[in-house]
C-alpha positions in Angstrom: 2.2 -1.9 12.1 -0.8 -0.1 13.4 -4.1 -1.8 13.9 -5.7 0.6 11.4 -3.1 -0.3 8.7 -3.4 -4.0 9.5 -7.2 -3.9 9.2 -6.8 -1.9 5.9 -4.5 -4.6 4.5 -7.0 -7.3 5.5 -9.8 -5.5 3.9 -7.8 -5.1 0.7 -6.9 -8.8 0.7 -10.6 -9.7 1.2 -11.5 -7.5 -1.8 -8.8 -9.4 -3.8 -10.4 -12.7 -2.9 -13.8 -11.4 -4.0 -12.3 -10.2 -7.3 -10.5 -13.6 -7.8 -6.9 -12.2 -7.7 -4.7 -15.1 -6.6 -1.2 -14.0 -7.6 1.7 -16.5 -7.4 5.0 -15.5 -5.7 8.6 -16.4 -6.2 10.9 -16.0 -3.2 14.6 -15.5 -3.0 15.9 -15.2 0.6 18.4 -12.4 1.0 19.0 -12.4 4.8 17.3 -13.5 8.0 15.1 -10.4 7.8 14.8 -9.8 4.0 13.5 -11.6 1.0 13.2 -10.7 -2.7 9.6 -11.3 -3.8 8.4 -11.5 -7.4 4.7 -11.3 -8.0 3.6 -13.5 -10.8 0.2 -12.7 -12.3 -1.7 -15.7 -13.6 -4.3 -14.1 -15.8 -5.0 -10.8 -17.7 -7.0 -9.4 -14.8 -4.0 -9.7 -12.5 -1.7 -8.2 -15.1 -4.0 -5.3 -15.5 -4.1 -4.8 -11.7 -0.3 -4.7 -11.5 0.1 -2.5 -14.6 -2.4 0.0 -13.2 0.1 1.5 -10.8 2.2 4.6 -11.5 5.8 4.4 -10.3 5.7 8.0 -8.9 2.8 7.2 -6.6 4.1 4.0 -5.0 3.8 5.4 -1.5 0.1 5.9 -1.9 -0.7 2.4 -3.2 -1.5 0.4 -0.1 -3.2 -2.2 -2.2 0.1 -2.9 -4.0 1.9 -3.1 -0.7 -0.8 -5.4 0.5 0.1 -7.7 -2.4 3.6 -8.0 -1.0 2.2 -8.5 2.6 0.2 -11.4 1.3 3.3 -12.8 -0.4 5.3 -12.4 2.7 2.6 -14.1 4.8 2.9 -17.1 2.5 6.7 -17.1 3.0 6.7 -16.5 6.7 3.3 -16.5 8.4 4.3 -14.5 11.4 6.5 -11.9 9.8 5.7 -8.2 9.8 6.5 -6.3 6.6 8.6 -3.2 7.5 9.9 -1.9 4.2 9.3 -2.6 0.5 12.0 -1.5 -2.0 11.0 -2.0 -5.6 13.6 -3.5 -7.8 11.4 -4.0 -10.9 8.3 -2.0 -10.3 5.7 -3.2 -9.7 6.5 -6.9 -10.0 9.7 -7.4 -7.9 10.5 -5.9 -4.5 13.0 -6.4 -1.7 10.9 -6.9 1.4 12.4 -6.3 4.8 10.5 -7.8 7.6 10.5 -8.3 11.4 10.4 -11.9 12.4 7.7 -12.7 14.9 8.8 -13.2 18.5 7.6 -16.7 19.6 6.8 -17.3 23.2 7.8 -20.5 24.9 4.2 -21.7 24.8 4.1 -21.3 21.0 7.3 -23.3 20.6 6.0 -26.2 22.6 
């Protein structure tokens, strides 16, 4: 993930915090490098946020992808999201990720 994209995601997550969007997530492990994530909105503001996305424009909605990055971070703090495949747009996606490589110092 490029530094620019990583910073963009962090900015979007900061904006979410300001707006009070605190989605809940449900996880279903699929493999060592994939997890099914369901985004669960808790109030009408969050539902409106999710319903505002058009399916045809998913590649351009980095704020929606940032939602899944946030969910993945809660599932595996060091993982890097590589691919998001929507199963039930926009609430459920299969997220492929790269597990972080831990150094010996981090493991001790």
